[in-house]
C-alpha positions in Angstrom: -15.1 21.3 28.5 -13.3 22.7 25.5 -13.6 26.0 27.3 -11.7 24.7 30.1 -9.1 23.5 28.1 -8.6 26.8 26.5 -8.3 28.6 29.8 -5.4 26.6 31.2 -3.5 27.2 27.9 -0.5 29.5 28.0 -0.5 32.5 25.4 1.9 30.4 23.3 0.0 27.3 23.9 -3.1 29.1 22.8 -1.5 30.3 19.5 -0.2 26.9 18.6 -3.8 25.7 18.7 -5.0 28.4 16.5 -2.3 27.8 14.1 -2.9 24.3 14.1 -6.5 24.6 13.3 -5.8 27.2 10.7 -3.6 24.8 9.1 -5.9 22.2 9.0 -8.4 24.5 7.4 -5.8 25.4 4.6 -5.2 22.0 4.0 -8.7 20.9 3.5 -9.5 23.9 1.2 -6.5 22.7 -0.9 -7.9 18.9 -0.9 -11.1 20.6 -2.2 -9.5 22.4 -4.7 -7.6 19.1 -5.8 -10.8 17.2 -5.6 -9.3 14.7 -3.7 -11.3 11.5 -2.6 -11.9 10.7 1.2 -9.0 8.5 1.4 -6.5 10.6 -0.5 -7.6 13.6 1.4 -6.8 11.8 4.9 -3.4 10.5 3.3 -2.9 14.3 2.2 -3.7 15.9 5.6 -1.8 12.8 7.7 1.3 13.7 5.6 1.1 17.7 5.8 -1.0 18.7 8.9 2.0 19.5 11.7 0.5 20.0 15.2 3.3 21.9 16.4 7.0 22.4 15.3 7.5 24.4 18.6 8.7 22.9 21.8 8.7 25.3 25.0 11.3 23.4 27.0 14.8 23.4 26.2 16.1 19.8 26.4 19.6 19.1 28.0 20.2 16.0 26.3 20.2 14.2 23.0 18.2 11.3 24.3 15.4 13.6 25.6 15.3 15.4 22.3 14.6 12.2 20.8 11.8 11.6 23.2 10.1 14.9 22.5 10.4 14.1 18.8 8.7 10.8 19.1 5.9 12.1 21.5 5.3 14.7 18.9 5.0 12.4 16.0 2.8 10.2 17.8 -0.2 12.5 18.1 
């Protein structure tokens, strides 16, 4: 099933997925080095793991831009 999901992604979408996974790996390595407890690790990752800062579609209004931000923050 994961294979089908990746096949449907655009080139930019695939790049975004790869960057997100690499970001998570890096944060886990930092947490290991800092010797964080599981709870602190979760808090650390929640704070710094950003799925994507890139929005492929230009919004035409401030209202839609705010909606995009809310959707991105809810993930």
